C-alpha positions as CSV (number, residue, x, y, z in Angstrom):
1,M,0.0,0.0,0.0
2,Q,1.5,3.3,-1.1
3,S,1.3,6.4,1.1
4,Y,2.3,10.0,0.4
5,T,3.4,12.8,2.7
6,V,2.7,16.5,2.0
7,Q,4.7,19.2,3.7
8,P,3.2,22.6,4.6
9,A,3.5,25.1,1.7
10,Q,4.6,28.7,1.7
11,A,2.3,29.5,-1.3
12,V,0.6,27.8,-4.2
13,R,1.6,29.5,-7.4
14,G,1.9,29.0,-11.1
15,E,-0.1,28.0,-14.2
16,I,-1.5,24.5,-14.7
17,A,-4.0,22.5,-16.8
18,V,-5.9,19.7,-15.3
19,P,-6.8,16.4,-17.1
20,G,-9.9,16.1,-19.2
21,D,-13.4,15.9,-17.6
22,K,-14.0,12.4,-16.3
23,S,-17.8,12.5,-16.9
24,I,-17.4,13.8,-20.5
25,S,-14.6,11.3,-21.2
26,H,-16.9,8.3,-20.2
27,R,-19.7,9.6,-22.4
28,S,-17.4,10.3,-25.4
29,I,-16.3,6.7,-25.4
30,M,-19.8,5.3,-25.0
31,L,-21.5,7.4,-27.6
32,G,-18.6,7.2,-30.0
33,S,-18.8,3.4,-29.8
34,L,-22.6,3.5,-30.4
35,A,-22.4,6.0,-33.3
36,S,-21.9,5.2,-37.0
37,G,-18.5,6.1,-38.3
38,T,-15.4,7.6,-36.6
39,T,-15.3,9.6,-33.5
40,T,-12.1,11.4,-32.4
41,V,-11.6,12.5,-28.8
42,R,-8.9,15.0,-27.8
43,G,-8.2,15.7,-24.1
44,L,-9.6,12.3,-22.9
45,L,-8.9,11.6,-19.3
46,R,-6.8,8.5,-19.2
47,G,-7.5,7.6,-15.6
48,E,-8.3,4.1,-14.5
49,D,-12.1,4.7,-14.5
50,N,-12.2,5.9,-18.1
51,L,-9.8,3.2,-19.2
52,A,-12.3,0.7,-17.7
53,T,-15.0,2.1,-19.9
54,L,-12.7,1.9,-22.9
55,R,-11.8,-1.7,-22.2
56,A,-15.4,-2.6,-21.8
57,F,-16.3,-1.4,-25.3
58,Q,-13.2,-3.0,-26.8
59,A,-14.4,-6.2,-25.2
60,M,-17.7,-5.7,-27.2
61,G,-15.9,-5.4,-30.5
62,I,-15.1,-1.7,-30.8
63,E,-11.8,-0.9,-32.5
64,T,-9.8,2.1,-31.2
65,E,-6.5,3.8,-31.8
66,D,-4.8,5.9,-29.1
67,D,-1.5,7.7,-29.5
68,G,-1.8,9.3,-26.0
69,E,-3.1,12.6,-27.4
70,L,-5.9,11.6,-29.7
71,L,-8.3,8.7,-29.2
72,V,-10.0,7.4,-32.4
73,I,-13.1,5.3,-32.0
74,R,-14.5,3.2,-34.9
75,G,-18.2,3.2,-34.0
76,K,-20.4,0.4,-35.1
77,G,-23.9,2.0,-34.7
78,L,-26.5,1.3,-32.1
79,H,-26.7,-2.4,-32.9
80,G,-23.1,-3.1,-33.7
81,L,-21.8,-4.4,-30.3
82,T,-20.9,-8.0,-30.0
83,E,-21.3,-10.4,-27.0
84,P,-18.2,-10.2,-24.7
85,T,-16.4,-13.5,-24.2
86,D,-15.6,-12.7,-20.6
87,V,-16.9,-10.8,-17.6
88,I,-16.5,-7.0,-18.0
89,D,-14.5,-5.5,-15.2
90,C,-15.4,-1.9,-14.4
91,G,-12.7,-1.5,-11.8
92,N,-13.7,1.2,-9.3
93,S,-15.9,3.1,-11.7
94,G,-19.5,3.5,-10.7
95,T,-20.2,5.5,-13.8
96,S,-19.0,2.7,-16.0
97,I,-21.0,0.0,-14.4
98,R,-24.3,1.9,-14.0
99,L,-24.3,3.5,-17.5
100,I,-23.1,0.4,-19.4
101,C,-25.8,-1.5,-17.5
102,G,-28.4,0.7,-19.2
103,L,-27.2,0.1,-22.8
104,L,-26.5,-3.7,-22.2
105,A,-30.1,-4.2,-21.1
106,A,-31.1,-3.5,-24.7
107,Q,-28.6,-5.7,-26.5
108,D,-29.3,-9.1,-28.1
109,F,-26.7,-11.0,-26.0
110,F,-25.8,-12.0,-22.4
111,S,-23.2,-10.1,-20.4
112,V,-21.8,-9.8,-16.8
113,L,-20.5,-6.6,-15.2
114,T,-18.3,-6.6,-12.1
115,G,-15.8,-4.3,-10.4
116,D,-13.2,-4.1,-7.6
117,Q,-14.0,-4.7,-3.9
118,Y,-15.2,-1.2,-3.4
119,L,-17.5,-1.1,-6.4
120,R,-19.0,-4.4,-5.5
121,R,-20.2,-2.8,-2.2
122,R,-22.0,0.1,-4.0
123,P,-25.8,0.1,-4.5
124,M,-27.1,-0.7,-8.0
125,K,-30.9,-0.9,-7.4
126,R,-31.3,2.8,-8.1
127,V,-30.5,2.0,-11.7
128,I,-31.7,-1.6,-12.0
129,E,-35.2,-1.0,-10.7
130,P,-36.2,1.6,-13.4
131,L,-34.4,-0.4,-16.1
132,C,-36.5,-3.4,-15.1
133,R,-39.6,-1.3,-15.4
134,M,-38.6,-0.8,-19.1
135,G,-38.4,-4.6,-19.4
136,A,-34.7,-5.3,-18.6
137,K,-33.6,-8.6,-17.2
138,I,-30.8,-7.9,-14.7
139,H,-29.8,-10.0,-11.8
140,G,-27.2,-9.3,-9.0
141,R,-26.1,-10.1,-5.5
142,A,-28.0,-8.9,-2.4
143,G,-31.4,-9.1,-4.2
144,G,-30.1,-7.3,-7.3
145,D,-28.5,-4.4,-5.4
146,K,-24.8,-5.4,-5.7
147,A,-22.4,-6.5,-8.5
148,P,-21.6,-8.7,-10.2
149,L,-24.6,-8.1,-12.4
150,A,-25.8,-10.6,-15.0
151,I,-27.7,-9.0,-17.9
152,V,-29.9,-10.8,-20.5
153,G,-30.5,-8.3,-23.2
154,T,-34.1,-7.8,-24.4
155,R,-36.5,-5.4,-26.0
156,L,-37.2,-2.4,-23.9
157,T,-40.2,0.0,-23.7
158,G,-39.9,3.7,-22.8
159,I,-41.2,4.8,-19.4
160,D,-41.9,8.0,-17.5
161,Y,-39.6,7.8,-14.5
162,A,-39.5,10.3,-11.6
163,S,-36.1,9.7,-10.0
164,P,-36.2,10.1,-6.2
165,V,-32.6,11.4,-6.2
166,A,-30.8,13.8,-8.5
167,S,-28.3,11.4,-10.1
168,A,-26.6,11.9,-13.4
169,Q,-25.8,8.1,-13.4
170,V,-29.4,7.1,-13.0
171,K,-30.6,9.6,-15.6
172,S,-27.8,8.6,-18.1
173,A,-28.4,4.9,-17.7
174,L,-32.0,5.4,-18.6
175,M,-31.2,7.7,-21.5
176,L,-28.8,5.1,-22.9
177,A,-31.5,2.4,-22.6
178,G,-33.9,4.9,-24.1
179,L,-31.9,5.0,-27.3
180,Y,-33.1,1.5,-28.0
181,A,-36.5,1.5,-26.3
182,D,-39.9,1.6,-28.1
183,G,-41.5,5.1,-27.7
184,E,-40.2,7.8,-25.3
185,T,-38.2,7.5,-22.2
186,R,-38.8,10.5,-19.9
187,V,-36.7,11.1,-16.7
188,T,-37.4,13.8,-14.2
189,E,-35.3,14.7,-11.1
190,P,-36.0,16.6,-7.9
191,S,-33.2,19.0,-8.9
192,L,-31.0,19.1,-12.0
193,S,-28.0,16.8,-12.0
194,R,-25.1,17.4,-14.4
195,D,-26.3,17.5,-18.0
196,H,-23.3,16.2,-19.9
197,S,-25.4,13.3,-21.3
198,E,-28.1,15.7,-22.6
199,R,-25.5,17.9,-24.3
200,M,-23.6,15.0,-25.8
201,F,-26.7,13.0,-26.9
202,R,-27.7,16.2,-28.8
203,Y,-24.2,16.6,-30.2
204,F,-24.3,13.1,-31.6
205,G,-27.7,13.5,-33.2
206,A,-30.0,11.7,-30.7
207,D,-33.6,12.6,-30.5
208,V,-33.5,14.2,-27.1
209,T,-35.6,17.0,-25.6
210,T,-34.8,18.8,-22.3
211,F,-37.4,20.6,-20.2
212,P,-37.4,22.1,-16.7
213,G,-36.6,19.2,-14.4
214,G,-35.9,16.5,-16.9
215,V,-35.2,15.0,-20.3
216,T,-37.0,12.9,-22.9
217,V,-35.2,10.5,-25.3
218,R,-37.0,8.9,-28.2
219,G,-35.5,5.6,-29.4
220,G,-34.5,4.4,-32.8
221,R,-32.4,7.3,-34.2
222,E,-28.9,6.4,-35.2
223,L,-26.0,8.5,-33.9
224,E,-23.2,9.9,-36.1
225,G,-19.5,10.0,-35.2
226,R,-18.2,13.4,-34.0
227,E,-15.0,15.3,-33.2
228,I,-14.8,15.9,-29.4
229,V,-12.5,18.2,-27.4
230,V,-12.8,17.3,-23.7
231,P,-12.4,20.3,-21.3
232,G,-10.5,20.2,-18.1
233,D,-12.4,18.5,-15.2
234,I,-13.7,21.0,-12.7
235,S,-13.8,18.2,-10.1
236,S,-10.0,17.9,-10.6
237,A,-9.5,21.6,-10.7
238,A,-11.4,21.8,-7.4
239,F,-8.4,20.5,-5.4
240,F,-6.1,23.2,-6.7
241,I,-8.7,25.9,-6.4
242,V,-9.0,25.1,-2.7
243,A,-5.3,24.7,-2.3
244,A,-4.7,28.2,-3.7
245,L,-7.5,29.7,-1.5
246,I,-6.3,28.2,1.9
247,V,-2.5,28.9,1.6
248,P,-1.8,32.6,2.1
249,G,0.1,34.4,-0.6
250,S,-1.1,32.1,-3.4
251,E,-2.2,32.9,-7.0
252,L,-2.9,30.1,-9.4
253,L,-4.2,30.1,-13.0
254,I,-5.9,26.9,-14.1
255,R,-6.4,26.8,-17.9
256,G,-9.2,25.3,-20.0
257,V,-11.6,24.1,-17.2
258,G,-15.2,23.1,-18.0
259,V,-17.7,25.5,-16.4
260,N,-20.9,23.7,-17.3
261,P,-23.6,25.4,-15.0
262,T,-24.7,22.0,-13.7
263,R,-21.1,21.4,-12.4
264,T,-20.1,24.8,-11.0
265,G,-21.7,24.5,-7.6
266,I,-18.3,24.5,-6.1
267,L,-17.6,28.0,-7.5
268,D,-20.9,29.2,-6.1
269,I,-20.2,27.7,-2.7
270,L,-16.7,29.0,-2.4
271,G,-17.8,32.4,-3.8
272,A,-20.3,32.6,-1.0
273,M,-17.5,31.8,1.5
274,G,-15.5,34.8,0.2
275,A,-13.2,33.1,-2.4
276,S,-11.5,35.2,-5.1
277,I,-12.0,33.1,-8.3
278,E,-12.1,34.9,-11.6
279,L,-13.4,33.3,-14.9
280,V,-11.1,34.4,-17.7
281,D,-11.5,33.8,-21.5
282,Q,-14.8,32.1,-21.4
283,R,-15.5,30.0,-24.6
284,E,-17.2,26.8,-25.8
285,L,-15.8,23.4,-26.9
286,S,-17.9,20.6,-28.3
287,G,-21.0,22.0,-26.8
288,E,-19.5,22.6,-23.4
289,P,-18.6,26.0,-21.8
290,V,-15.0,26.4,-20.8
291,A,-12.9,29.1,-19.0
292,D,-9.5,29.7,-17.4
293,L,-9.8,30.1,-13.6
294,L,-7.6,32.7,-11.8
295,V,-7.6,31.9,-8.0
296,R,-6.1,34.0,-5.3
297,S,-5.7,33.1,-1.6
298,S,-8.7,34.4,0.4
299,R,-10.1,34.6,3.9
300,L,-13.0,32.2,3.9
301,N,-16.1,32.4,6.1
302,G,-18.3,29.5,7.2
303,I,-21.8,29.3,5.6
304,E,-24.8,27.0,5.3
305,I,-24.7,24.7,2.2
306,G,-27.8,22.8,1.1
307,G,-30.6,22.6,-1.5
308,D,-30.2,22.7,-5.3
309,V,-26.5,23.6,-5.2
310,V,-25.6,20.2,-3.6
311,P,-26.0,18.0,-6.8
312,R,-24.1,20.6,-8.7
313,A,-21.1,20.1,-6.4
314,I,-21.6,16.5,-5.1
315,D,-18.1,15.2,-6.1
316,E,-16.4,18.2,-4.6
317,F,-17.7,18.0,-1.1
318,P,-14.6,16.3,0.4
319,V,-12.4,19.2,-0.6
320,I,-15.1,21.7,0.2
321,A,-14.9,20.2,3.7
322,V,-11.2,21.1,3.8
323,A,-12.0,24.7,2.9
324,A,-14.6,24.8,5.6
325,A,-12.1,23.5,8.1
326,L,-10.0,26.6,7.5
327,A,-12.9,29.1,7.3
328,S,-13.8,31.5,10.0
329,G,-16.8,30.3,11.9
330,R,-19.1,27.3,11.3
331,T,-20.0,25.6,8.1
332,V,-23.2,23.5,7.9
333,I,-23.5,21.0,5.1
334,R,-27.0,19.4,4.6
335,D,-29.0,17.6,1.8
336,A,-25.9,15.7,0.9
337,R,-26.8,12.1,2.0
338,E,-25.7,10.9,-1.5
339,L,-22.1,11.3,-0.2
340,R,-22.7,8.2,2.0
341,V,-23.0,5.9,-1.1
342,K,-20.0,7.1,-3.1
343,E,-16.7,5.1,-3.4
344,T,-16.8,5.2,0.4
345,D,-19.0,7.0,3.0
346,R,-17.5,10.4,2.3
347,I,-19.2,12.1,5.2
348,A,-17.8,9.6,7.7
349,A,-14.4,9.5,6.0
350,M,-13.9,13.3,5.9
351,A,-15.2,13.8,9.4
352,A,-12.8,11.2,10.8
353,N,-9.8,12.6,8.9
354,L,-10.5,16.3,9.8
355,R,-10.8,15.4,13.5
356,K,-7.3,13.8,13.2
357,A,-6.2,17.2,11.9
358,G,-7.6,19.0,14.9
359,V,-11.0,20.1,13.6
360,S,-14.3,19.9,15.4
361,V,-16.7,18.0,13.1
362,E,-20.1,16.7,13.8
363,E,-21.7,14.2,11.4
364,T,-25.3,14.4,10.5
365,D,-27.4,11.9,8.5
366,D,-27.1,14.1,5.4
367,G,-24.0,16.1,6.0
368,M,-21.7,17.6,8.6
369,V,-21.1,20.6,10.8
370,I,-17.6,21.9,10.7
371,D,-16.1,24.6,13.0
372,G,-13.1,26.2,11.3
373,V,-9.7,26.5,12.8
374,E,-6.7,28.8,12.2
375,A,-4.5,26.0,11.0
376,L,-4.6,22.2,10.7
377,S,-2.5,19.8,12.7
378,G,-0.3,17.2,11.1
379,C,-1.7,13.7,11.1
380,A,-1.9,10.3,9.4
381,A,-5.0,10.3,7.3
382,E,-6.9,7.4,5.7
383,S,-8.0,7.5,2.1
384,C,-10.4,4.5,2.5
385,G,-9.5,3.6,-1.0
386,D,-11.3,6.8,-2.3
387,H,-9.4,9.0,-4.7
388,R,-11.3,12.2,-3.6
389,I,-10.7,11.6,0.1
390,A,-7.0,11.0,-0.6
391,M,-6.5,14.2,-2.7
392,S,-8.6,16.3,-0.3
393,M,-6.4,15.4,2.6
394,L,-3.2,15.9,0.6
395,V,-4.5,19.4,-0.2
396,A,-5.1,19.9,3.5
397,G,-1.5,19.1,4.2
398,L,-0.4,22.2,2.3
399,A,-2.1,24.4,5.0
400,A,-1.2,22.4,8.0
401,R,1.3,23.2,10.7
402,Q,3.1,19.9,10.2
403,A,3.1,17.3,7.4
404,I,0.0,15.2,6.6
405,T,0.6,11.6,5.4
406,V,-2.2,9.9,3.5
407,D,-2.3,6.1,3.2
408,D,-3.3,4.1,0.1
409,T,-2.9,6.9,-2.5
410,E,-2.8,4.5,-5.5
411,C,-6.5,5.1,-5.8
412,I,-5.8,8.6,-7.1
413,A,-5.0,7.1,-10.5
414,T,-8.7,6.3,-11.0
415,S,-9.4,10.0,-11.8
416,F,-6.3,12.1,-11.7
417,P,-3.0,10.2,-12.5
418,T,-1.0,13.5,-12.7
419,F,-2.2,14.9,-9.4
420,L,0.9,14.4,-7.3
421,P,3.4,15.9,-9.8
422,L,1.1,18.9,-10.2
423,L,0.8,19.3,-6.5
424,E,4.6,19.3,-6.2
425,Q,4.9,21.8,-9.0
426,V,2.7,24.5,-7.6
427,G,3.1,23.9,-3.8
428,I,6.1,26.1,-2.8
429,R,7.7,24.5,0.3
430,R,8.2,26.6,3.4
């Protein structure tokens, strides 16, 4: 098990670019494989999660070429996938297993999806139940709630589904199934989750309609291959945004970051806390808004966080908790129970780690209450095998009095393989 130690920083300075957006990278591979003709993807995140998706489609007969800069996908159309000869291993990727489950439900073959020890603990019924309403035949452990999942492809019928949670994974799985289903598939959410699928379905030519609170997909329309440029992942940029905010004397420019409004909850939250974050050179790439982010160290204040902003920042809450730990006063996070069913229970994991660093944290069922401190204490933190917990606590180490060591940091490669070199590059040692 590999650990990593971060020393306190004097400042966080420089200019960086973060890897491509993980969510968009997943969807580029999926829709490029289901489209007719060639799709090219520049800026693909080559983290373990996205590579798991790529291997899954290669196992179903999709041919690809990758020189490290440009991924070329030879799409075979909606009905061109072939039955895999082995179990498909999705690694640690919840996006891979849940979204692929939706499209495999409509194929004319048998398949099995599994993952690593952490993924096999994660709940799957939130996707499987609505897919079964469409006619899918999916079986799994724990009464169908846990992987491995065995899928017997069949003909599907569109449904009108009101999701009890705002989840891009649930929505996207049903949208993928809806590409094949008879009639319309309509998904509504209690609040809007990230809309990368809606944008990319439209970009590839799918029959998709958005409306306040949801999306409708009509099946049967073929997709056409496209050229895609993947913007930098704001979830990856979040770690460096917070690093520059919490270390005095810092100024950092992060180039080419995706600023899709359904993903910029972290900018709204940090802005409300008093952060200095400027969006520079705003533009659009492949249907997605992009900007450079200029971040300067700021005195942050505790706030209450809840409501519609939560799904727009759900992946960033571990590092938001680090910002809250160094803010003046109390921060209350609520309406974020979804954090308990991520790669690990992120509420419990961050609460435990921040307490080790000298912060008073109270867990609640759907969030936490954090009382900010002037500086963090050095400690030995636990990643719990979760890449975002690991990176958040390494960022915390930049603003601690003594070094912070994080165990099991190999998991960082699932989403951000270049994180540690970038952290060393911009974190100027005391």
